mmCIF file of the C-alpha atoms, coordinates in Angstrom:
data_MODEL
# 
_entry.id   MODEL 
# 
loop_
_atom_site.group_PDB 
_atom_site.id 
_atom_site.type_symbol 
_atom_site.label_atom_id 
_atom_site.label_alt_id 
_atom_site.label_comp_id 
_atom_site.label_asym_id 
_atom_site.label_entity_id 
_atom_site.label_seq_id 
_atom_site.pdbx_PDB_ins_code 
_atom_site.Cartn_x 
_atom_site.Cartn_y 
_atom_site.Cartn_z 
_atom_site.occupancy 
_atom_site.B_iso_or_equiv 
_atom_site.pdbx_formal_charge 
_atom_site.auth_seq_id 
_atom_site.auth_comp_id 
_atom_site.auth_asym_id 
_atom_site.auth_atom_id 
_atom_site.pdbx_PDB_model_num 
ATOM 1   C CA . MET A 1 1   ? -0.029  0.047  0.035   1.00 0.00 ? 1   MET A CA 1 
ATOM 2   C CA . ILE A 1 2   ? 1.015   3.426  -0.885  1.00 0.00 ? 2   ILE A CA 1 
ATOM 3   C CA . ILE A 1 3   ? 0.259   6.346  1.534   1.00 0.00 ? 3   ILE A CA 1 
ATOM 4   C CA . THR A 1 4   ? 0.917   9.929  1.250   1.00 0.00 ? 4   THR A CA 1 
ATOM 5   C CA . ILE A 1 5   ? 0.706   12.129 4.595   1.00 0.00 ? 5   ILE A CA 1 
ATOM 6   C CA . SER A 1 6   ? 0.746   15.713 3.999   1.00 0.00 ? 6   SER A CA 1 
ATOM 7   C CA . GLY A 1 7   ? -0.017  18.897 6.025   1.00 0.00 ? 7   GLY A CA 1 
ATOM 8   C CA . LEU A 1 8   ? 1.150   22.370 7.124   1.00 0.00 ? 8   LEU A CA 1 
ATOM 9   C CA . ALA A 1 9   ? 4.663   22.717 9.259   1.00 0.00 ? 9   ALA A CA 1 
ATOM 10  C CA . GLY A 1 10  ? 3.832   21.629 12.945  1.00 0.00 ? 10  GLY A CA 1 
ATOM 11  C CA . SER A 1 11  ? 0.658   19.526 12.102  1.00 0.00 ? 11  SER A CA 1 
ATOM 12  C CA . GLY A 1 12  ? 2.445   16.354 12.790  1.00 0.00 ? 12  GLY A CA 1 
ATOM 13  C CA . THR A 1 13  ? 3.305   14.586 9.357   1.00 0.00 ? 13  THR A CA 1 
ATOM 14  C CA . THR A 1 14  ? 6.987   13.568 10.285  1.00 0.00 ? 14  THR A CA 1 
ATOM 15  C CA . THR A 1 15  ? 5.938   12.376 13.819  1.00 0.00 ? 15  THR A CA 1 
ATOM 16  C CA . VAL A 1 16  ? 2.834   10.404 12.606  1.00 0.00 ? 16  VAL A CA 1 
ATOM 17  C CA . SER A 1 17  ? 4.617   8.892  9.600   1.00 0.00 ? 17  SER A CA 1 
ATOM 18  C CA . LYS A 1 18  ? 7.390   7.471  11.581  1.00 0.00 ? 18  LYS A CA 1 
ATOM 19  C CA . ILE A 1 19  ? 5.114   5.812  14.220  1.00 0.00 ? 19  ILE A CA 1 
ATOM 20  C CA . LEU A 1 20  ? 2.962   4.289  11.321  1.00 0.00 ? 20  LEU A CA 1 
ATOM 21  C CA . SER A 1 21  ? 6.449   3.142  9.490   1.00 0.00 ? 21  SER A CA 1 
ATOM 22  C CA . GLU A 1 22  ? 7.373   1.007  13.012  1.00 0.00 ? 22  GLU A CA 1 
ATOM 23  C CA . LYS A 1 23  ? 3.943   0.051  13.506  1.00 0.00 ? 23  LYS A CA 1 
ATOM 24  C CA . THR A 1 24  ? 3.348   -1.319 9.996   1.00 0.00 ? 24  THR A CA 1 
ATOM 25  C CA . GLY A 1 25  ? 7.301   -2.293 8.874   1.00 0.00 ? 25  GLY A CA 1 
ATOM 26  C CA . ILE A 1 26  ? 6.264   -0.117 5.871   1.00 0.00 ? 26  ILE A CA 1 
ATOM 27  C CA . PRO A 1 27  ? 9.235   2.071  5.098   1.00 0.00 ? 27  PRO A CA 1 
ATOM 28  C CA . PHE A 1 28  ? 9.072   5.858  5.009   1.00 0.00 ? 28  PHE A CA 1 
ATOM 29  C CA . ILE A 1 29  ? 10.293  8.849  3.102   1.00 0.00 ? 29  ILE A CA 1 
ATOM 30  C CA . SER A 1 30  ? 9.986   12.269 3.269   1.00 0.00 ? 30  SER A CA 1 
ATOM 31  C CA . ALA A 1 31  ? 10.311  15.275 1.243   1.00 0.00 ? 31  ALA A CA 1 
ATOM 32  C CA . GLY A 1 32  ? 12.791  16.429 3.732   1.00 0.00 ? 32  GLY A CA 1 
ATOM 33  C CA . ASP A 1 33  ? 15.016  13.492 3.527   1.00 0.00 ? 33  ASP A CA 1 
ATOM 34  C CA . ILE A 1 34  ? 15.030  13.975 -0.404  1.00 0.00 ? 34  ILE A CA 1 
ATOM 35  C CA . PHE A 1 35  ? 15.554  17.845 0.053   1.00 0.00 ? 35  PHE A CA 1 
ATOM 36  C CA . ARG A 1 36  ? 19.037  16.876 2.695   1.00 0.00 ? 36  ARG A CA 1 
ATOM 37  C CA . GLN A 1 37  ? 19.958  14.476 0.058   1.00 0.00 ? 37  GLN A CA 1 
ATOM 38  C CA . MET A 1 38  ? 19.933  16.815 -2.730  1.00 0.00 ? 38  MET A CA 1 
ATOM 39  C CA . ALA A 1 39  ? 21.881  19.277 -0.604  1.00 0.00 ? 39  ALA A CA 1 
ATOM 40  C CA . VAL A 1 40  ? 24.536  16.680 -0.046  1.00 0.00 ? 40  VAL A CA 1 
ATOM 41  C CA . GLU A 1 41  ? 24.835  15.891 -3.877  1.00 0.00 ? 41  GLU A CA 1 
ATOM 42  C CA . ARG A 1 42  ? 25.370  19.557 -4.524  1.00 0.00 ? 42  ARG A CA 1 
ATOM 43  C CA . ASN A 1 43  ? 28.033  19.597 -1.831  1.00 0.00 ? 43  ASN A CA 1 
ATOM 44  C CA . MET A 1 44  ? 25.937  22.287 0.271   1.00 0.00 ? 44  MET A CA 1 
ATOM 45  C CA . ASP A 1 45  ? 25.118  22.674 3.765   1.00 0.00 ? 45  ASP A CA 1 
ATOM 46  C CA . ILE A 1 46  ? 20.938  22.866 4.614   1.00 0.00 ? 46  ILE A CA 1 
ATOM 47  C CA . LEU A 1 47  ? 20.906  26.492 4.872   1.00 0.00 ? 47  LEU A CA 1 
ATOM 48  C CA . GLU A 1 48  ? 22.975  27.371 1.614   1.00 0.00 ? 48  GLU A CA 1 
ATOM 49  C CA . PHE A 1 49  ? 20.773  24.421 -0.245  1.00 0.00 ? 49  PHE A CA 1 
ATOM 50  C CA . SER A 1 50  ? 17.613  26.236 0.980   1.00 0.00 ? 50  SER A CA 1 
ATOM 51  C CA . LYS A 1 51  ? 18.788  29.513 -0.113  1.00 0.00 ? 51  LYS A CA 1 
ATOM 52  C CA . PHE A 1 52  ? 19.767  27.869 -3.484  1.00 0.00 ? 52  PHE A CA 1 
ATOM 53  C CA . ALA A 1 53  ? 16.199  26.096 -3.772  1.00 0.00 ? 53  ALA A CA 1 
ATOM 54  C CA . GLU A 1 54  ? 14.239  29.621 -2.965  1.00 0.00 ? 54  GLU A CA 1 
ATOM 55  C CA . GLU A 1 55  ? 15.825  31.007 -6.375  1.00 0.00 ? 55  GLU A CA 1 
ATOM 56  C CA . ASN A 1 56  ? 15.646  27.729 -8.426  1.00 0.00 ? 56  ASN A CA 1 
ATOM 57  C CA . GLU A 1 57  ? 12.075  26.221 -8.812  1.00 0.00 ? 57  GLU A CA 1 
ATOM 58  C CA . GLU A 1 58  ? 13.706  23.426 -10.405 1.00 0.00 ? 58  GLU A CA 1 
ATOM 59  C CA . ILE A 1 59  ? 14.563  21.995 -6.996  1.00 0.00 ? 59  ILE A CA 1 
ATOM 60  C CA . ASP A 1 60  ? 10.943  21.702 -5.836  1.00 0.00 ? 60  ASP A CA 1 
ATOM 61  C CA . ILE A 1 61  ? 10.056  19.814 -8.907  1.00 0.00 ? 61  ILE A CA 1 
ATOM 62  C CA . GLU A 1 62  ? 12.827  17.512 -8.630  1.00 0.00 ? 62  GLU A CA 1 
ATOM 63  C CA . ILE A 1 63  ? 11.809  16.770 -5.138  1.00 0.00 ? 63  ILE A CA 1 
ATOM 64  C CA . ASP A 1 64  ? 8.413   16.004 -6.498  1.00 0.00 ? 64  ASP A CA 1 
ATOM 65  C CA . LYS A 1 65  ? 9.771   13.771 -9.121  1.00 0.00 ? 65  LYS A CA 1 
ATOM 66  C CA . ARG A 1 66  ? 11.993  11.989 -6.878  1.00 0.00 ? 66  ARG A CA 1 
ATOM 67  C CA . GLN A 1 67  ? 9.077   11.018 -4.565  1.00 0.00 ? 67  GLN A CA 1 
ATOM 68  C CA . ALA A 1 68  ? 6.859   9.754  -7.181  1.00 0.00 ? 68  ALA A CA 1 
ATOM 69  C CA . LYS A 1 69  ? 9.938   7.550  -8.899  1.00 0.00 ? 69  LYS A CA 1 
ATOM 70  C CA . ILE A 1 70  ? 10.497  6.036  -5.442  1.00 0.00 ? 70  ILE A CA 1 
ATOM 71  C CA . ALA A 1 71  ? 7.146   5.186  -4.944  1.00 0.00 ? 71  ALA A CA 1 
ATOM 72  C CA . LYS A 1 72  ? 6.183   3.974  -8.314  1.00 0.00 ? 72  LYS A CA 1 
ATOM 73  C CA . GLU A 1 73  ? 9.000   1.367  -7.753  1.00 0.00 ? 73  GLU A CA 1 
ATOM 74  C CA . ARG A 1 74  ? 7.675   0.095  -4.293  1.00 0.00 ? 74  ARG A CA 1 
ATOM 75  C CA . GLU A 1 75  ? 4.811   -2.097 -3.238  1.00 0.00 ? 75  GLU A CA 1 
ATOM 76  C CA . ASN A 1 76  ? 4.617   -0.461 0.095   1.00 0.00 ? 76  ASN A CA 1 
ATOM 77  C CA . LEU A 1 77  ? 5.462   3.188  1.264   1.00 0.00 ? 77  LEU A CA 1 
ATOM 78  C CA . ILE A 1 78  ? 4.765   5.900  3.490   1.00 0.00 ? 78  ILE A CA 1 
ATOM 79  C CA . VAL A 1 79  ? 5.647   9.100  1.503   1.00 0.00 ? 79  VAL A CA 1 
ATOM 80  C CA . GLU A 1 80  ? 5.742   12.296 3.714   1.00 0.00 ? 80  GLU A CA 1 
ATOM 81  C CA . GLY A 1 81  ? 5.492   15.709 1.909   1.00 0.00 ? 81  GLY A CA 1 
ATOM 82  C CA . ARG A 1 82  ? 3.337   18.791 1.619   1.00 0.00 ? 82  ARG A CA 1 
ATOM 83  C CA . LEU A 1 83  ? 2.569   17.992 -2.008  1.00 0.00 ? 83  LEU A CA 1 
ATOM 84  C CA . SER A 1 84  ? 3.156   14.232 -2.027  1.00 0.00 ? 84  SER A CA 1 
ATOM 85  C CA . ALA A 1 85  ? -0.505  13.390 -2.708  1.00 0.00 ? 85  ALA A CA 1 
ATOM 86  C CA . HIS A 1 86  ? -0.533  15.506 -5.895  1.00 0.00 ? 86  HIS A CA 1 
ATOM 87  C CA . PHE A 1 87  ? 2.401   13.560 -7.560  1.00 0.00 ? 87  PHE A CA 1 
ATOM 88  C CA . VAL A 1 88  ? 2.422   10.107 -5.805  1.00 0.00 ? 88  VAL A CA 1 
ATOM 89  C CA . ASP A 1 89  ? 0.118   7.289  -7.172  1.00 0.00 ? 89  ASP A CA 1 
ATOM 90  C CA . ALA A 1 90  ? -1.203  6.448  -3.667  1.00 0.00 ? 90  ALA A CA 1 
ATOM 91  C CA . ASP A 1 91  ? -3.894  3.962  -2.375  1.00 0.00 ? 91  ASP A CA 1 
ATOM 92  C CA . PHE A 1 92  ? -4.221  6.485  0.361   1.00 0.00 ? 92  PHE A CA 1 
ATOM 93  C CA . LYS A 1 93  ? -3.908  10.089 0.785   1.00 0.00 ? 93  LYS A CA 1 
ATOM 94  C CA . LEU A 1 94  ? -4.145  11.850 4.045   1.00 0.00 ? 94  LEU A CA 1 
ATOM 95  C CA . TRP A 1 95  ? -3.972  15.654 5.099   1.00 0.00 ? 95  TRP A CA 1 
ATOM 96  C CA . PHE A 1 96  ? -3.152  16.781 8.218   1.00 0.00 ? 96  PHE A CA 1 
ATOM 97  C CA . ILE A 1 97  ? -4.619  20.080 9.903   1.00 0.00 ? 97  ILE A CA 1 
ATOM 98  C CA . ALA A 1 98  ? -4.298  21.763 13.660  1.00 0.00 ? 98  ALA A CA 1 
ATOM 99  C CA . PRO A 1 99  ? -4.810  25.286 14.919  1.00 0.00 ? 99  PRO A CA 1 
ATOM 100 C CA . LEU A 1 100 ? -2.047  27.348 14.075  1.00 0.00 ? 100 LEU A CA 1 
ATOM 101 C CA . GLU A 1 101 ? -1.508  27.946 18.012  1.00 0.00 ? 101 GLU A CA 1 
ATOM 102 C CA . THR A 1 102 ? -1.109  24.338 18.092  1.00 0.00 ? 102 THR A CA 1 
ATOM 103 C CA . ARG A 1 103 ? 1.601   23.900 15.463  1.00 0.00 ? 103 ARG A CA 1 
ATOM 104 C CA . THR A 1 104 ? 3.485   27.254 16.883  1.00 0.00 ? 104 THR A CA 1 
ATOM 105 C CA . GLU A 1 105 ? 3.535   25.349 20.072  1.00 0.00 ? 105 GLU A CA 1 
ATOM 106 C CA . ARG A 1 106 ? 4.697   22.324 18.752  1.00 0.00 ? 106 ARG A CA 1 
ATOM 107 C CA . ILE A 1 107 ? 7.390   23.948 16.567  1.00 0.00 ? 107 ILE A CA 1 
ATOM 108 C CA . SER A 1 108 ? 8.528   26.452 19.240  1.00 0.00 ? 108 SER A CA 1 
ATOM 109 C CA . GLN A 1 109 ? 9.297   23.532 21.418  1.00 0.00 ? 109 GLN A CA 1 
ATOM 110 C CA . ARG A 1 110 ? 10.996  21.228 18.882  1.00 0.00 ? 110 ARG A CA 1 
ATOM 111 C CA . GLU A 1 111 ? 13.172  24.147 18.033  1.00 0.00 ? 111 GLU A CA 1 
ATOM 112 C CA . ASP A 1 112 ? 13.309  25.750 21.221  1.00 0.00 ? 112 ASP A CA 1 
ATOM 113 C CA . LYS A 1 113 ? 12.333  29.258 19.756  1.00 0.00 ? 113 LYS A CA 1 
ATOM 114 C CA . PRO A 1 114 ? 10.201  31.897 21.124  1.00 0.00 ? 114 PRO A CA 1 
ATOM 115 C CA . TYR A 1 115 ? 6.468   31.171 20.422  1.00 0.00 ? 115 TYR A CA 1 
ATOM 116 C CA . ASP A 1 116 ? 5.622   34.687 18.731  1.00 0.00 ? 116 ASP A CA 1 
ATOM 117 C CA . THR A 1 117 ? 8.751   34.174 16.409  1.00 0.00 ? 117 THR A CA 1 
ATOM 118 C CA . VAL A 1 118 ? 7.572   30.670 15.256  1.00 0.00 ? 118 VAL A CA 1 
ATOM 119 C CA . LYS A 1 119 ? 3.934   31.895 14.915  1.00 0.00 ? 119 LYS A CA 1 
ATOM 120 C CA . GLN A 1 120 ? 5.376   34.636 12.347  1.00 0.00 ? 120 GLN A CA 1 
ATOM 121 C CA . GLU A 1 121 ? 7.592   32.242 10.670  1.00 0.00 ? 121 GLU A CA 1 
ATOM 122 C CA . ILE A 1 122 ? 4.595   29.844 10.131  1.00 0.00 ? 122 ILE A CA 1 
ATOM 123 C CA . ILE A 1 123 ? 2.549   32.541 8.519   1.00 0.00 ? 123 ILE A CA 1 
ATOM 124 C CA . THR A 1 124 ? 5.446   33.780 6.287   1.00 0.00 ? 124 THR A CA 1 
ATOM 125 C CA . ARG A 1 125 ? 6.385   30.633 5.235   1.00 0.00 ? 125 ARG A CA 1 
ATOM 126 C CA . SER A 1 126 ? 2.518   29.605 4.418   1.00 0.00 ? 126 SER A CA 1 
ATOM 127 C CA . ARG A 1 127 ? 2.218   32.276 2.377   1.00 0.00 ? 127 ARG A CA 1 
ATOM 128 C CA . SER A 1 128 ? 5.584   31.836 0.505   1.00 0.00 ? 128 SER A CA 1 
ATOM 129 C CA . GLU A 1 129 ? 4.628   28.286 -0.014  1.00 0.00 ? 129 GLU A CA 1 
ATOM 130 C CA . ALA A 1 130 ? 1.255   28.897 -1.187  1.00 0.00 ? 130 ALA A CA 1 
ATOM 131 C CA . ARG A 1 131 ? 2.473   31.077 -3.771  1.00 0.00 ? 131 ARG A CA 1 
ATOM 132 C CA . ARG A 1 132 ? 5.241   28.964 -4.912  1.00 0.00 ? 132 ARG A CA 1 
ATOM 133 C CA . TYR A 1 133 ? 2.940   25.954 -5.348  1.00 0.00 ? 133 TYR A CA 1 
ATOM 134 C CA . ARG A 1 134 ? 0.307   27.886 -7.236  1.00 0.00 ? 134 ARG A CA 1 
ATOM 135 C CA . GLU A 1 135 ? 3.417   29.611 -9.701  1.00 0.00 ? 135 GLU A CA 1 
ATOM 136 C CA . ILE A 1 136 ? 5.208   26.423 -10.151 1.00 0.00 ? 136 ILE A CA 1 
ATOM 137 C CA . HIS A 1 137 ? 2.888   23.402 -10.045 1.00 0.00 ? 137 HIS A CA 1 
ATOM 138 C CA . ASN A 1 138 ? -0.763  25.383 -10.224 1.00 0.00 ? 138 ASN A CA 1 
ATOM 139 C CA . ILE A 1 139 ? -1.729  23.807 -7.083  1.00 0.00 ? 139 ILE A CA 1 
ATOM 140 C CA . ASP A 1 140 ? -3.856  25.306 -4.611  1.00 0.00 ? 140 ASP A CA 1 
ATOM 141 C CA . ILE A 1 141 ? -2.835  24.042 -1.348  1.00 0.00 ? 141 ILE A CA 1 
ATOM 142 C CA . GLU A 1 142 ? -6.307  25.084 0.424   1.00 0.00 ? 142 GLU A CA 1 
ATOM 143 C CA . ASN A 1 143 ? -8.001  22.606 -1.994  1.00 0.00 ? 143 ASN A CA 1 
ATOM 144 C CA . MET A 1 144 ? -8.361  19.487 -0.179  1.00 0.00 ? 144 MET A CA 1 
ATOM 145 C CA . ASP A 1 145 ? -10.074 17.282 -3.270  1.00 0.00 ? 145 ASP A CA 1 
ATOM 146 C CA . VAL A 1 146 ? -7.155  14.962 -3.855  1.00 0.00 ? 146 VAL A CA 1 
ATOM 147 C CA . TYR A 1 147 ? -7.259  13.842 -0.194  1.00 0.00 ? 147 TYR A CA 1 
ATOM 148 C CA . ASP A 1 148 ? -8.973  10.702 1.026   1.00 0.00 ? 148 ASP A CA 1 
ATOM 149 C CA . MET A 1 149 ? -8.830  11.729 4.510   1.00 0.00 ? 149 MET A CA 1 
ATOM 150 C CA . ILE A 1 150 ? -8.474  15.002 6.371   1.00 0.00 ? 150 ILE A CA 1 
ATOM 151 C CA . ILE A 1 151 ? -7.366  14.653 10.338  1.00 0.00 ? 151 ILE A CA 1 
ATOM 152 C CA . ASN A 1 152 ? -7.347  17.448 12.963  1.00 0.00 ? 152 ASN A CA 1 
ATOM 153 C CA . THR A 1 153 ? -3.884  16.522 14.690  1.00 0.00 ? 153 THR A CA 1 
ATOM 154 C CA . GLY A 1 154 ? -4.647  19.195 17.318  1.00 0.00 ? 154 GLY A CA 1 
ATOM 155 C CA . ASN A 1 155 ? -7.452  16.833 18.870  1.00 0.00 ? 155 ASN A CA 1 
ATOM 156 C CA . PHE A 1 156 ? -4.922  13.574 19.221  1.00 0.00 ? 156 PHE A CA 1 
ATOM 157 C CA . ASN A 1 157 ? -1.830  12.840 20.168  1.00 0.00 ? 157 ASN A CA 1 
ATOM 158 C CA . PRO A 1 158 ? 0.679   11.155 17.488  1.00 0.00 ? 158 PRO A CA 1 
ATOM 159 C CA . GLU A 1 159 ? 0.044   7.453  18.589  1.00 0.00 ? 159 GLU A CA 1 
ATOM 160 C CA . SER A 1 160 ? -3.497  7.817  18.671  1.00 0.00 ? 160 SER A CA 1 
ATOM 161 C CA . ILE A 1 161 ? -3.268  9.212  14.888  1.00 0.00 ? 161 ILE A CA 1 
ATOM 162 C CA . ALA A 1 162 ? -1.509  6.376  13.864  1.00 0.00 ? 162 ALA A CA 1 
ATOM 163 C CA . LEU A 1 163 ? -4.070  4.036  15.372  1.00 0.00 ? 163 LEU A CA 1 
ATOM 164 C CA . ILE A 1 164 ? -6.793  5.819  13.543  1.00 0.00 ? 164 ILE A CA 1 
ATOM 165 C CA . ILE A 1 165 ? -5.004  5.586  10.069  1.00 0.00 ? 165 ILE A CA 1 
ATOM 166 C CA . LEU A 1 166 ? -4.516  1.751  10.937  1.00 0.00 ? 166 LEU A CA 1 
ATOM 167 C CA . LYS A 1 167 ? -8.109  1.377  11.481  1.00 0.00 ? 167 LYS A CA 1 
ATOM 168 C CA . VAL A 1 168 ? -9.085  3.161  8.133   1.00 0.00 ? 168 VAL A CA 1 
ATOM 169 C CA . ILE A 1 169 ? -6.135  0.946  6.520   1.00 0.00 ? 169 ILE A CA 1 
ATOM 170 C CA . LYS A 1 170 ? -7.583  -1.997 7.656   1.00 0.00 ? 170 LYS A CA 1 
ATOM 171 C CA . VAL A 1 171 ? -11.161 -1.153 6.350   1.00 0.00 ? 171 VAL A CA 1 
ATOM 172 C CA . ILE A 1 172 ? -9.436  -0.336 2.941   1.00 0.00 ? 172 ILE A CA 1 
ATOM 173 C CA . SER A 1 173 ? -7.393  -3.372 2.680   1.00 0.00 ? 173 SER A CA 1 
ATOM 174 C CA . CYS A 1 174 ? -10.796 -5.426 3.389   1.00 0.00 ? 174 CYS A CA 1 
ATOM 175 C CA . GLN A 1 175 ? -12.558 -3.584 0.368   1.00 0.00 ? 175 GLN A CA 1 
ATOM 176 C CA . GLN A 1 176 ? -10.092 -4.273 -2.454  1.00 0.00 ? 176 GLN A CA 1 
# 
């Protein structure tokens, strides 16, 4: 089964993807992993490569292509990334939401940064990404039509979210 897990920064996509991978034995890849791999390939640290990527839209396009290619070569895979559902031929596509305050608190704790700074960074990043997705891919990140299920991760802990997904996967498997 190919599963995509997408959502905005701080919604818990990476955390839940890792838990789900552990519980199912299904390998997990993330857009972030591919991004870091591409930085290494270009002999750049992550900050250098981030700046480079901002000026070169082909980096975003390459990340999407690599995810799709990896998924196409696998029978079972969890693919985590903001736009994964748009480029990966998946059996089950998830989108995570969470209130801005919850996402801000999570990132603030994870990165040990002040809450107000993180909140502004999330807002700025979200606007920038939405614009880039429209310009590069003609994707409206707010259009949820591509997803099979949307989960408000602000209401559950990561383990519970993984259990919800496992139950839905079981239902999907029985229907096939």
